[in-house]
N, C-alpha and C positions, 0 to 999 in steps of 0.2 A: 267832915263836910264833904259830901259826895260830889264828884264832877262827872258829868255825862258827856260822852264823845259822840258826835254825830257827823256823818259824811253827807254833806249837802250836794245836791245836783248829781247824785250817784245812784246807780242801779244796784250796787252791792257795796259791802264794806271795803274800806281802804281805796275807794275811788272818789272822784269829785273833790270837794274842798272840805277838809276837816275843821271842826270847831268844837271847843269845849263850852259847856254850859254849867254854871254854878248858880243854884238857887239858894238864897239865904233869907232868913226872916227879918233881917235888918241890914241896913247899908254897912259895908265894910270900909275901913279907912283906905284912902287912895293908895298909900304905900303897900298895904296888905294885898289889895287887888293886883297891883303891878307885880309884886314879887311872886304871887301865885300864878299869874299868867306866864311869867318867865319860867317858873318851874314846870308848868304844864308843857310849854314849848310848842304849842300848835299855832297856826297863823293868827287865830283870834280866839279869845275867851270872852264869853258874854256872862256878866253877872246880873242876875235878875232878882228883884225883891217885890213880892206882892204888895199892892197898895189898896186895891179894891177888888171885888169879884171880877175876874177876867182882865184885870189891869195890872201891869208890872212896870216898875222902874227898871231901866236897862242901861248898862254901860259896857263898852267894848275895849279890850286891851290886846295889843300884839305883845309878843315877849318883851318889847322894848319901850312901848309908849301907849298911852290912851289915844284912841281915835274917835272922831266925832260921829261916825256912822259905819256900820258893817252889816250889809244885807244878808250874807250867807250865815253869819252867826245869829242873826235874828230869826231866820228860817229854822236854824238848828234849835234855837230856844223854843220856838213855837212847836216844833216836833216833840220836844220833851214835855212841854207844858200841856199840850193837848191830851197826852196820855195820863195825866194826873187826875185823881179823883175830884179835885177841886174844880176841874174844867169838864167834868162828865157832861156830854151832850152839847158842849159849846162848839161853834164853828168859826168863831172870831175872837181874837185876843187883841188887846190894846197895849202898846209899849210906849212908855213916856221916856224921853231922853232930853239932854240939853240941846239937841238938834231938832226937836219937834216930836210929834206923835206919829207912830207907825202902827198900822193895823196888819195883822196876819190872819189869813183865812184858809180853811180847808177847801180844796177844789178837787174832788175825787181823791186820788192817791197823792196829790201834789199839795204843797203849801205855797200860798201866794202872798206877796207883800206889794204894796204900792208906795212909790217914792216920788218926790217932786221932780219934774222934768227940768233939767238945767238949760240955760241959754248956751247956744253954740256960736262961736266966733271963728270964722275961717281966717287963717293966717299963713304966712310963710313959716317953714320950720325954724324954731328958735336956734340961735347959734349953739353949736356943739351937740344938738340933739341927735341928728342923723349919724354923726360920728360915734356917739356913745352907743347907739342902737346897732351900728354897723350895717345900715341898709339905706335904700333910696325910698323916697316918698312919692305917692301919687297926689295926695293932698294932706293938709294938716289943719287941725282945729284945736282951740284951747277953751277951757272952762275956768271956773273960779279957782280950781285946785289941780286939775289934771290936764294933760296934753294928749291928743289923739293923732295918730299917724296912720293914714290909709296906705297899704302896700298893694302891689300889683296882683297878688295871688295868695291863695291859702298856703301854698308851698313856701312862699316868701315869708309869711308869718311864722310858719313852723321852723324856718331856718334861722331866725333871729338869735344871735348870741350876744347879749348886751355886755358892755363894760359897766358893771353895777356901781363901781366907785365913781365913775364919771356921771352916771345918771343921778346918783345921790347928791351931787354938787349942783344940779340944775334946780331952778326955782319952781318945782312942781311936786305935789304930793305923790302923783302917780303918772305912769307912762303907758299908754294903750296903743298896741299895734293891731290892725284889723284889715280884713279883705273880704270881698264877696265870697260866699260859700260855694260848695259844690253839692253833689247829690245828698239830700237829707238835711241840709242846713242853708239858711239864707245868708248868714255871714259867720265868720270865725274871728277869734281875737286871742291875744295874750296880754297880760297886765303885769307891770313891774312897780314895786314900791320899796326900793332899797333905803330911802330915807326913813322909813318906818320899821326897818329891820326885816322886811319881807321882800326878798329879791324878786321872786315871782309868785303872785297869788294864783292859786289853782283854779278858782272860779270866783270872779268878782262881781257882785250885784251892783254896786254903785257905778262901776264902769259901764255896765249894761244899761243903766239909766241914761247914759250919754250915748251909747251905741245905738239904742232903740230909735231915738229921733233922727240920728245921723243916717241910719240905713232905711228908715221908713220913708224919708224924703227921696232917696235914690231908687228904692224898689217900688214905691207907690202902694205900700200895704202897711197897715197898722199893727198886725200881729205877725211875729216873726219867730223862727227857730234859730237858735244860736249854738255854736260849739266853741268851747274854750280849749285851745290846743296846748294845754299845759301837760306836765308829766302824768298827772292822774287823769286829766281830761274831765270834761263836764258838759252836760247838755241842759239847756234851759229854754224857756219860752218868754218872750217879752211882748208887751202890748202897749202902744202909745195911746193914752187916754186924755186928750186935752192937755192940761198942765201937769199930769201925772204919768208915771210909767209903772205898769204892773209887771212883776217878775214872778214866774212860776217855776218850781223845781221840786224834785224828790228830796227826801231826807232820810237816811238810813241810820238808825240808832244802833250803836255797837252793843255787843252782848253783855259786856261787863262795865261796871263803874269803878272809879278810883276815889280814894278818900284823901282829900287834901290835908286832913289833920294827921295823916300818916306820913312821916317825913320821908319814907321810901316811895311814896306814891308820885313819882315823877315819870311821865310817859316816856317809854323808850322809843327809839327810832322805828322799831318794828310796829309799834302801836300808832305811830303818826301816819 
C-alpha cells in the first residue's frame, strides 16, 4: 500500500508542512489507520477512499490521535489525486468527512480549499496560558477549540519557546500566537498542538481560518498573505468570503513513495 509524501505550502521539498497521503479502495479499520499514521510519523496522515467520480471519503490522523479536520493534509491529498488518471482534466475534488464536506480546487499552480469561518470571542488570557507560552499578550481570543494570542511583533512570535507540557494541560486543542507582518506578509503566526502529539505544527490551515477574520478586521482587507514562522516555514494566502475562508498554497510531491505493507517502510527523520 503506497504512501505519498507531500510538502504543503512549500516552494521546494522538505519545506512547509509535510503530510502523508494513503489512498485505499476500501475503508481501513480505525486501529490500522492509527498504527500506520504512527509508523509514518509525519504531523498528519490523510486516508482517502474514492466513493464517486471526483469524490473521496477522508480521515486525518496524527501519530497519536485522529483529528476532526486537517487542511494541509487535505491540500496534500488533492495534490496527489489531481495527478491521477481518474481525475484527468478535473479542477475540483470533493472530500467528505465526519466534520462536513470540503472542496479542493486548482488555482494556477496552487491548491485552494475553503472552510467554515469560526466565531471569534475576545477574552482575557486564560489562567496559565501566557506563563506556558512565556510571553506577553496584546490581545486574546478563543474559538470552539483553539485559543489565539496576539503579540507585539513578528520578532516576539519567532521568540516564543513554550512549555509544551503546560500547554497540553490547558483546555484547548491548539494555541496560536500571531502578530502583524512585515515586508511581504500581512501577518505571521505559529501554532502549537501538544495535546495531539504535535508540539508545533509547521503550517496550520485550520488556524488560518481563525487568523483570516481576525486580521481582516484589523487590516480592512479580505485577501491576505501569511507567513508561518515555524522551523520549516510556510507561505499561504487567505481570503475571507462571508461565512467561509479560502486558503491557498503550493504542494510539492516528493520524488519517491513508500510502501506501508513493507515493514521497513517507516519514514526516517531525514525524510520528514
